[in-house]
N, C-alpha and C positions, 0 to 999 in steps of 0.2 A: 504494500500500500504506500502510495506516495505521500510525501510530507503535506502537500496541499490537501489531499483527501483526508488525512488525519485532522488537519485544521478545520476542514469543512464539517466533518463529523462532530468534532468537539464544539464547534460553533452552534450546530443544530441542537445538541444536547443542552448546552448552556442557555441558549435562547429559550428552549422549552422550559427549563428550570426557572429562568427569570420570569417568564410569563406565569408559571404556576405560583411562584412566590409573590408575584404582584397582587394576585387575588387575595392573599392572606396577610399582606403587609399593611400596617397602618398608613393612612394618607400622608403623614409627615415624613415617612421613609420611602414613599414611592418614587420620589424624584431621584433618589440615589440609585434605585433599580433602573430607572430610565437612562440615567447617565452611564451605568454599567453596560446596558444593552447597546448604547451608542458607541461606547469604547470597543465593545466586541465587534461591531460592524466595521469600525475603522481598522481594527487589527486584522480582521478577515480580509478587507480590501487591500491592506498593505501586503499581506502574505500572497494574495492572488496576483497582485501586480509584480511582486518579486519573483513568483513562480513563472509568470508569463514572460518576464524579461529574461530569466534564466533559460527558459525553453527557446526563446528567440535567439539568444546568444549562442546556444548549442547548435542550432540550425545554421546560423551564419558561419560559425567556425567549421562546420562540417563541409562547407563549400557547396551545399546543394541549393543555395538561394532560397531556402524556406520550403522547398518542394517536399511534400509528404511521401514517406515510404510505406510499403505494406506494413512494416513493423509499427509505424505510427498509427495507422488505422486500426490494427488489431489491439494496440495498447489502449486505445480509447475505450474499447469494450473489455479490457482487462485480460486479453488473450495473447497468445503467440501465433505467428503465421501458420503453424501446422494444425490449427484448430479445424474441426469438421464443421460443416454448415449447420448441423444440429446444435453444436456447442456455440456457434456464433449467434444463432437465433435465440437460444436461451440467455446468453450473456446480454444480447441486445434488449430483450424484454426486461431483464433484471435492472440493467443500468438506466434505460429510458424511464422506467417506473419511478426512479428516484428524482428525476429532473423534469418530468412532464409538467407543462404549465398548469394543468389542473391541480397538481399536487402542491403548487407553490403559491396559491392565491392568498394564503394567510401570512405570507412573508412580505417584507417591505419591497418597494419598487426596485431597489438596487439588486436585491437577491432574486427577485423575479426575472430581471434582465439577465443576470448571471445564469440562472437555470435555463432560460430561453436560448442563450448562446451555447450552453452545454448540450441542450437537446439538439440544436442544429449540428453541432460537431458529432454527436452520437449518430444522428441520422445520416450524415455525410459518410461516416466511417462504414456504417452498415450497408449503405448503397454501394460504396466502392468495393467492399468485400463480396457482396452478392454478384456484382458485375464481373469481378476478376476471378472468383472461384468457380463460376459456372462455365468459364471458357477453357 
């Protein structure tokens, strides 16, 4: 599991816990929880940007001009290039269910946009694999 995925998972857990705690917290302490939630969002965004920049630098130093490889598409689904189509389909369903826009309606607009971007990336990878595995 990548560092960013760990951060994403931790963010979701903490955000859920903050929302649960908000319901039982006295009004005078609720602002502190709001501030904590905002700091979580900022930290998540910093990590995401850092990860995106690192990925971009790796691609540039690889000399491929940012062109994706088969390994990149499979990695989006958490697989290796030797995966069967059945494994690809199952991985696609599992991964897309986490980022589908219908599942992120309760999150803020920033996180909804991130989920939409991730969904597009997942769909692109799945389509690429389907096209290239069937040939």
